C-alpha positions as CSV (number, residue, x, y, z in Angstrom):
1,M,15.9,-26.9,-2.1
2,V,12.7,-25.1,-0.9
3,K,13.5,-21.7,0.9
4,R,11.3,-21.4,4.1
5,V,10.8,-18.0,6.1
6,G,8.7,-17.2,9.2
7,Q,8.0,-18.8,12.4
8,G,5.4,-21.2,14.2
9,E,1.9,-21.1,12.3
10,F,3.3,-18.2,10.2
11,T,5.8,-20.1,8.3
12,Y,6.0,-19.9,4.5
13,E,7.6,-21.5,1.5
14,V,9.0,-18.8,-0.8
15,D,8.0,-18.7,-4.7
16,E,9.9,-16.0,-6.4
17,E,8.8,-16.9,-9.7
18,W,5.3,-17.2,-9.3
19,A,3.9,-14.9,-11.7
20,R,3.9,-16.6,-15.3
21,L,3.9,-13.5,-17.6
22,P,3.3,-13.5,-21.5
23,A,6.6,-13.9,-23.5
24,E,8.6,-10.9,-23.6
25,W,6.9,-9.3,-20.8
26,G,8.6,-8.0,-17.7
27,M,7.6,-6.7,-14.1
28,T,8.5,-3.6,-12.5
29,S,5.9,-3.8,-9.7
30,A,4.6,-0.8,-7.4
31,A,1.6,-2.6,-5.4
32,V,-0.4,-5.7,-5.2
33,A,-3.9,-6.3,-4.0
34,G,-6.6,-8.9,-4.7
35,D,-10.3,-9.5,-5.0
36,S,-12.9,-11.5,-3.5
37,R,-12.0,-14.6,-5.8
38,D,-8.3,-14.4,-5.1
39,R,-7.4,-12.7,-8.3
40,V,-4.2,-11.0,-7.8
41,Y,-3.8,-7.4,-9.5
42,V,-0.5,-6.2,-9.8
43,F,0.0,-2.5,-10.3
44,D,2.8,-2.1,-12.7
45,R,5.2,0.7,-13.8
46,G,5.7,-1.1,-17.3
47,P,3.9,-1.0,-20.5
48,H,1.2,-2.8,-18.9
49,P,-0.1,-1.1,-15.8
50,V,-2.7,-3.4,-14.4
51,M,-1.7,-7.1,-14.8
52,V,-4.4,-9.6,-13.4
53,F,-3.4,-13.4,-12.3
54,D,-5.3,-16.2,-10.5
55,R,-3.6,-17.4,-7.2
56,E,-1.5,-19.8,-9.1
57,G,0.1,-17.3,-11.0
58,K,-1.5,-17.7,-14.3
59,F,-1.8,-14.5,-16.3
60,L,-5.6,-13.5,-17.0
61,Y,-5.8,-10.0,-18.6
62,S,-4.3,-6.6,-18.3
63,W,-5.7,-3.1,-18.7
64,G,-4.9,0.6,-18.1
65,E,-2.1,1.4,-21.0
66,G,-1.4,5.2,-21.6
67,I,-3.6,6.2,-18.4
68,F,-1.0,6.5,-15.7
69,R,2.1,8.3,-15.0
70,M,3.5,6.9,-11.7
71,P,1.7,4.2,-10.4
72,H,1.9,3.6,-6.8
73,A,-0.8,1.7,-4.9
74,V,-3.9,-0.4,-5.3
75,Y,-6.6,-1.5,-3.3
76,L,-9.6,-3.6,-3.9
77,D,-12.9,-2.6,-2.0
78,A,-15.7,-5.2,-0.9
79,K,-17.3,-4.7,-4.2
80,D,-14.3,-5.5,-6.0
81,N,-13.8,-2.1,-7.4
82,V,-10.3,-1.3,-8.1
83,W,-8.8,1.7,-6.3
84,L,-5.3,3.2,-8.0
85,V,-3.0,5.7,-6.9
86,D,-1.2,7.7,-9.7
87,R,1.5,9.6,-7.3
88,D,2.8,12.1,-9.8
89,Q,-0.5,12.8,-11.6
90,G,-1.9,13.7,-8.1
91,Q,-4.9,11.4,-8.6
92,V,-6.8,8.7,-7.0
93,M,-9.1,6.5,-9.5
94,K,-11.7,3.9,-9.0
95,F,-12.0,1.3,-11.8
96,T,-14.4,-1.8,-12.4
97,S,-12.3,-5.0,-12.3
98,D,-12.0,-5.0,-16.0
99,G,-10.7,-1.5,-16.2
100,K,-13.7,0.8,-16.8
101,I,-13.1,4.2,-14.7
102,Q,-16.0,4.8,-12.6
103,M,-14.6,7.9,-10.6
104,S,-11.6,10.0,-10.2
105,I,-10.6,12.2,-7.3
106,G,-8.0,15.0,-7.7
107,V,-7.1,17.3,-10.7
108,K,-4.6,15.7,-13.0
109,G,-1.0,17.4,-12.5
110,Y,-2.4,19.8,-9.3
111,R,0.1,20.0,-6.6
112,S,-0.9,21.9,-3.3
113,D,1.2,24.1,-1.3
114,T,3.0,22.4,1.1
115,G,6.5,24.0,0.9
116,V,7.7,21.6,-1.8
117,P,8.7,22.8,-4.9
118,E,6.6,21.9,-7.9
119,D,9.2,20.7,-9.8
120,D,10.2,17.9,-7.1
121,F,9.1,14.6,-7.9
122,S,11.7,12.8,-6.0
123,S,11.4,10.3,-3.2
124,N,12.9,12.4,-0.8
125,A,10.4,15.3,-1.3
126,F,8.8,14.5,1.8
127,T,12.0,16.0,3.6
128,R,10.9,19.6,2.3
129,V,7.5,19.7,3.5
130,T,6.8,22.4,5.9
131,H,3.2,22.4,6.5
132,G,0.2,20.1,5.6
133,G,-1.6,21.1,2.5
134,K,-4.9,20.3,0.8
135,P,-5.5,17.3,-1.6
136,F,-3.2,16.3,-3.3
137,H,0.6,16.7,-3.2
138,L,2.2,13.2,-4.6
139,P,-0.5,10.9,-2.9
140,A,0.7,7.5,-1.7
141,G,-2.1,5.4,-0.7
142,V,-5.9,4.8,-0.4
143,A,-8.4,2.5,1.4
144,V,-12.3,2.5,1.7
145,S,-14.1,1.9,4.9
146,S,-17.3,-0.1,5.6
147,T,-19.4,3.1,5.1
148,G,-17.8,3.8,1.8
149,D,-15.8,6.7,2.8
150,I,-12.3,7.0,1.0
151,F,-8.9,7.7,3.3
152,V,-6.0,8.8,1.1
153,A,-2.5,9.1,2.6
154,D,-1.1,12.1,0.9
155,G,2.7,11.5,1.7
156,Y,5.3,12.2,-0.8
157,A,5.2,15.9,-0.6
158,N,2.3,16.3,2.2
159,S,1.8,15.2,5.5
160,R,-1.9,14.5,5.8
161,V,-4.6,12.0,5.6
162,H,-7.9,13.0,3.7
163,Q,-11.1,11.6,4.1
164,F,-13.8,11.8,1.3
165,T,-17.5,10.5,0.7
166,A,-17.9,7.5,-1.1
167,E,-18.9,10.3,-4.1
168,G,-15.5,11.8,-3.8
169,K,-16.3,15.1,-1.9
170,L,-13.7,16.2,0.7
171,I,-14.9,15.5,4.4
172,K,-11.9,16.6,6.2
173,S,-8.0,16.5,6.4
174,W,-5.8,15.8,9.4
175,G,-1.9,15.8,9.9
176,Q,1.2,18.3,10.0
177,P,4.9,17.1,9.4
178,G,6.7,16.3,12.4
179,K,7.6,13.2,14.7
180,G,5.1,14.1,17.5
181,R,1.9,11.7,18.1
182,G,-0.5,12.4,15.4
183,Q,1.9,13.9,13.0
184,F,3.4,12.2,10.1
185,N,6.9,12.0,7.9
186,L,5.8,10.3,5.0
187,P,2.3,8.9,5.5
188,H,2.5,6.0,2.7
189,G,-0.1,3.7,3.5
190,V,-3.6,3.4,4.8
191,W,-5.9,0.6,6.1
192,I,-9.3,0.7,7.7
193,D,-9.9,-2.2,10.1
194,R,-13.0,-3.9,11.3
195,Q,-13.7,-1.3,13.8
196,D,-13.5,1.4,11.2
197,R,-10.2,2.4,13.1
198,V,-7.7,4.4,10.3
199,L,-4.2,2.6,10.4
200,V,-1.5,4.7,8.8
201,A,1.9,3.6,7.8
202,D,3.9,6.4,9.0
203,R,6.9,5.5,7.1
204,E,9.7,7.9,7.9
205,N,8.6,8.0,11.7
206,D,9.1,3.9,11.7
207,R,5.7,3.4,13.2
208,V,2.0,2.6,12.7
209,Q,-0.5,5.2,14.0
210,V,-4.1,4.6,14.8
211,F,-6.9,7.0,14.4
212,S,-10.8,7.2,14.5
213,T,-12.4,8.0,11.2
214,D,-12.9,11.6,12.6
215,G,-8.9,12.0,12.8
216,E,-8.6,11.6,16.7
217,L,-5.2,9.7,17.6
218,I,-6.1,6.3,19.5
219,S,-2.8,4.8,19.7
220,V,0.7,4.3,18.3
221,W,1.9,0.6,18.0
222,P,4.8,-0.4,20.2
223,L,6.7,-2.1,17.7
224,E,10.1,-1.6,16.0
225,L,9.0,-1.1,12.4
226,I,11.7,0.2,10.0
227,G,10.0,2.2,7.5
228,P,6.7,0.5,7.4
229,A,5.3,0.7,3.5
230,V,1.8,-0.6,3.7
231,I,-0.8,-2.2,6.0
232,H,-2.8,-5.2,4.9
233,V,-5.0,-6.5,7.7
234,D,-7.0,-10.3,7.3
235,N,-10.2,-11.3,8.4
236,N,-8.4,-12.9,11.3
237,N,-7.2,-9.7,12.4
238,V,-3.7,-10.4,11.7
239,A,-1.5,-7.4,9.8
240,Y,1.0,-7.9,7.2
241,I,3.4,-5.3,6.9
242,P,6.9,-4.9,4.5
243,E,9.3,-2.8,6.0
244,H,10.4,-0.4,2.9
245,N,13.6,0.5,4.8
246,S,15.2,-2.6,6.2
247,G,13.7,-5.2,3.9
248,K,12.1,-7.1,6.3
249,F,8.6,-8.2,6.6
250,S,6.3,-8.2,10.1
251,V,3.2,-10.3,10.5
252,V,1.6,-8.9,13.6
253,S,-1.3,-10.1,15.8
254,I,-4.0,-7.5,16.6
255,D,-6.2,-7.6,19.4
256,G,-7.9,-4.4,20.3
257,D,-5.1,-2.1,21.4
258,R,-2.5,-5.0,21.8
259,V,-0.4,-5.9,19.1
260,E,2.3,-8.8,18.9
261,R,4.5,-9.4,16.4
262,V,4.2,-13.2,15.3
263,A,6.9,-13.4,12.4
264,R,9.6,-11.5,10.6
265,W,11.7,-12.3,8.0
266,G,14.0,-10.5,5.2
267,S,17.2,-8.7,4.7
268,E,18.9,-5.8,3.2
269,V,18.5,-7.7,-0.2
270,N,14.7,-6.8,-0.1
271,R,14.9,-3.0,0.8
272,S,12.5,-0.8,-0.8
273,C,9.6,-3.7,-0.6
274,H,6.7,-1.7,-1.2
275,G,3.1,-3.8,-1.0
276,A,1.5,-6.8,0.5
277,W,-1.7,-8.6,0.1
278,V,-3.2,-12.0,1.6
279,D,-5.2,-14.3,-0.1
280,S,-8.1,-16.5,1.5
281,L,-5.8,-19.3,2.1
282,G,-3.4,-17.3,3.7
283,D,-0.7,-17.0,1.4
284,V,1.0,-13.6,0.8
285,Y,2.2,-11.6,-2.0
286,V,5.0,-9.2,-1.6
287,V,6.4,-6.5,-3.8
288,Q,10.0,-6.6,-3.5
289,P,13.3,-6.3,-5.2
290,G,15.5,-9.5,-6.2
291,E,19.0,-9.9,-5.7
292,F,21.6,-8.3,-7.9
293,G,19.7,-5.2,-8.4
294,R,16.4,-7.1,-9.8
295,K,13.6,-4.7,-10.4
296,R,10.6,-5.3,-7.9
297,R,8.2,-7.9,-8.5
298,V,5.5,-10.0,-6.8
299,V,7.1,-13.0,-4.7
300,K,4.5,-15.4,-3.1
301,Y,4.7,-16.8,0.3
302,H,2.9,-20.1,0.3
303,R,1.8,-20.5,4.1
304,R,2.4,-24.1,5.5
305,R,-0.9,-26.0,6.2
């Protein structure tokens, strides 16, 4: 029997075994994104860090062996460059689609002063942040604006968003720990929308905050979101948000400052869902754990057409 989730025009058929891996390979996914040809890039914590599939789940190739310590986020820009965040090495790296490195931001192993001890690599390090620091201290997410500026959510042991030029020079940083407007409690994901607004998944404050590229707060989305991990916005201004701390997944329509949830599904079984991407046909790819303690993998949700 085919399992379906969602509501109305945002109804999907679930394909938990979408990715067809080579024999003896496994998947311990951290993040997922795709390129202009609907090729799907899975950033994995196993021995094959970047695995590339076509949209039907056929394995194409892999790269990145021996480079990363803690794969955390992947983002594909308008030119199909692959941006990867290595949380524990404190680096954001830009690669070609076949794995040739183009640029690296951050000094490998450096951790800025935020009040968090340098030996704390735990997922709860954010609870020990006493003040915002410079780049980086266990960074979590990356996105690129239409002008080429690079934005990094520096969240696991910091409470800031950093903006860099396309060449990797720091322009500005903003944010301090707290629950107030404009403050952060684990800024985990970042997205730049078509108006060049900076959307930040403020995970442990259970909200999305919207900023200008100058770091000025524009709005806070009036939605219940339980631990939003990342944000992916499609060409129709629909946002897809895995809710890490509840196992739910929200689909949100955006019209200027007006946001409306149009579908939601999931349960405690999927707690720790960590990434999302949507292809050109509207199918959704979600990094989520399976039942009975199965490691995270990419589940595909085929949109009914």
